[in-house]
N, C-alpha and C positions, 0 to 999 in steps of 0.2 A: 776204771775208777782211779782217781789220783790218790797218791799217798797223802794221808792226813797231816796237817800242821802239828808240830810238836805240842803235846799236852791235850790233844783232842781225844775224847773217849772214842775208842775204835773197836772194842771187842768185849765180850762178857762170857764167862763160863763158870761152871760150878761142879764141885765134887759131890757125888751121891753114893752112899753105900748101896742103895737100891736103885741102880741106874734105870732098870726097866720100870720101876715105880715112878721115878721122876719123869721118864718119857711119857708114860700114860697120863700123869697129872698135867704136865705142861701141854701135852697134845690136846687134852680136853679143855683146859682153861684158856690157852693162848692160840690154839689151832695149829701148833707146830707139827711138822713131819720131821723125820730123822733119816740121815744118811747111814751108810755102813760104818760100823765102828772100825777104827784103825788099830789093829793089834800092835803095829810097829810103834805107835805113839800112845801106849797105855790104854787102848780101847777108847780113845777120844772120839766122840760122836757129835757131828754138827747137827744143829737144829735149823729148820727152814720155815719161813713164812711165805706162802705163795711162791715157793721155789727159790727164794733168796736166803742166803746164809745170815742168821741173826744171832746165834749164840751156840754154845756147845755144852755137853755134859760128859762127865768122865768119872770112873771109879776113883775112890780115894787112894792116895799113896799109902804104903805100909806105915802104920802108926798114926794115921789121920782118919781112921774110920769113925763115923758118927759125927764128923765136924763139917756138915754141909753148910756152904755159904756161897753166895754169888761174888765173883771177883770181876771188877771193872779194870780194863786195860787202857792205859793212856799211850798215845802214839809217841814214838821217839825215832829220830834219824840215826841214833847211835846208842844202843842199850848200855854199852860199857861207859860211855860218857855220862849218861843219865844216872847210872849206879854211883859213879863218883860224886855227882852233885847231890844225890840223895844222902850219901854218907856225910858230905861236908856241911850239909844243912840240918844235921841232927836226926835224920831218918835211919832206918835199919834195912839192909838188904837181906831178906830171908832166904831167897834163892838167887844165886848169882846168875848173870846173863848166860843163857843157854840157847844154842842153835836148835831149831826144830826142823831138821831137814832143810829143804829149800823154801819152806813156808815163811820163815822169819826167825827172829830171836826174841826171847822173853826173859823177864825177871819178875820176882815177887818182892814187894817191899812193904814197910810199915812206916807211917808218918810219926813224928815225935809224940802225937797224942794217942797213937795206938790203932789208927785205921789202916787196914791192909788193902793194898791195891796192886795191880800189875802194870808192867810196861811192855809194849810190843813194838819191835822194830820190824816193819813189814818186809817180807820177801815176796814170794808168790801169793801168800795170803795177806791181803791188805786190810781186812777187817769186815765190819758190817757191810752187807750188800744192800741193805734197806734200813731206813730209819723213819720213826714217827708214822708208820703205817701199821694197821692191825697185826699184832704178833711181834713187832720189831721194837728194838730199843728206842727210847724216846729221850730220857733224861736221867741224871743221877745227882745225888746229894751226899756230901760227906757229913755224917752226924758225928759231932765231936764234943767231948767233955772239956776240952781245953782249946777254945777257939783262937786264942792268941798264938799258940804254938802252930796250929793248923794254918792260920792266916799268914804266918811268917814263912812256913815251909813251902807250900804249893806254889805261890807266885815266884819264890826264889828258884825253885827247881824247873818249873815249866813256863815261866814268863807270863803268867796270868796278870791281868789288871783286875783289881777288886772294886766292887760297888756294894755299899751297905744299903739294905732295904730300909726305908723310913717307915718302920712299923714298931710301935712300942710293945706289941704283944709277943714278938719273936726277935731273936738275934740271928739274922739271916744275911748272907753275902752271896753275891754272884761273882764267879770267876770268869772273866772274859778273855778271849783271844781276838785281838783286833776289836771289832765292834760286836762280836758274837758271844753271848753267854754260853759257856760249855759245861759248867758245873755249878752246883749250889753248895753252900756250906751252912749247916744249921747247928746252932748250939743245943746240945741235949739238955732237957729240963729234968727236974726232979721226978717227973712222971716215968722216966726210964728207970727200970730196976738197976741198982748199983752194980750188979754183976754183968750187965750188958756193956761191952767195951765200945769205944768209938768204932764206926763202921761206915762203909759206902753203901748207900741204898740205890738200887737200880730200878728204874721205871720202864715197864713195857706197855706199849700202846694197845688199847682195846676199843672195839666199837661201842660197847655199853659197859660202863664200870659196874653197875649193880648186877648185871647178868654174869659178868666175870667173877665177881665176889661170890655170888650164889653157887656158881660151878665149883669154885675153889673150896668153899667151906663144906659143900656136899662131899667133896673128895678128901676132907680131913684137914684143910688149912685152917689156921687161926687168924681171925680178923683183928688187927692191932689198932687200926684207926680208919675212920670214914665208914662209908663213902662221904666225901665232902666236895662241894662244888666251889671252885676258886676262879680267879681271872685266867688261870693257866689251863683249867680243865677240871673235870670231875675225877677224883682219884681216891684210892684206898691203899692202905699198907697191910700186908699179910705176912705170915710165916707159912711156908709150905709144909706138907706132912713130915718132912725130914728136918725141919727147923731152919731152912734157908729163908732169910728175909728178902722180900721184893715188894714192889708196888705196881699197881695197874692204873692207867690214866686214859680217859676219853678226852682227847684234846678239843673235840668239837663242841662239848658241853661246858660252857663257861658262865661265870656270874661275877659281877662287880668290875671295877676299873683296875687296870694294872697299877700296882704300887710304885711310888717314886723310889729311885735308887740314887745314892750320892757316891761319886767316885772317891775312893780312899787313896790318899797320897802317902 
């Protein structure tokens, strides 16, 4: 697999106080199986869909217990250079670039509007081994309370081109690399409780959105939105039993025509 272009979503992981509970939940909802935990790297455990690495779970670091959340990583050819760009454009580096054996280098950052994300400089581990197939990562959106700050930051750091969706009901942008959309940006409405900060929402692919929601809620997840059918697929937003937000999408079930998008200069 080739190393992904800079700014491409390339990996996702999450911290869970109850790792075994998370493995049981996502194994049931998304069909994941899990590899051996690596004690050398904080009991980091990779998740697999049909034998392909698609995500990872890990116990929290000291002081971060009970703060479960999915983290999306964006590809970088040079984590140190990306850290410098993050700082120069008003972001905050929460965890400085750190080598993870020969797997690669990582950092954790926060954009000026408060959304936390990761950066991954690939070594032996290049990222997702599968995308947009059942159980695998499909898409992600930055939900932000300050779209102006988010829209200035991410294109400046990762070279995205932005397109604004022509839809009066939502304030939504696509961030493109070349001709390919790689991330969405959604303005958070008043429907979001004020205590919910800006965040990155990760979508995982499923065969049947409604069946996945049923499995998730039976296991203690909270349904936040949907299921709803769109031109992009039938999707729903959930919080897992430990509070980590994620979405599921059946990309084969669509409805309506694709909305128009205008390039932002």
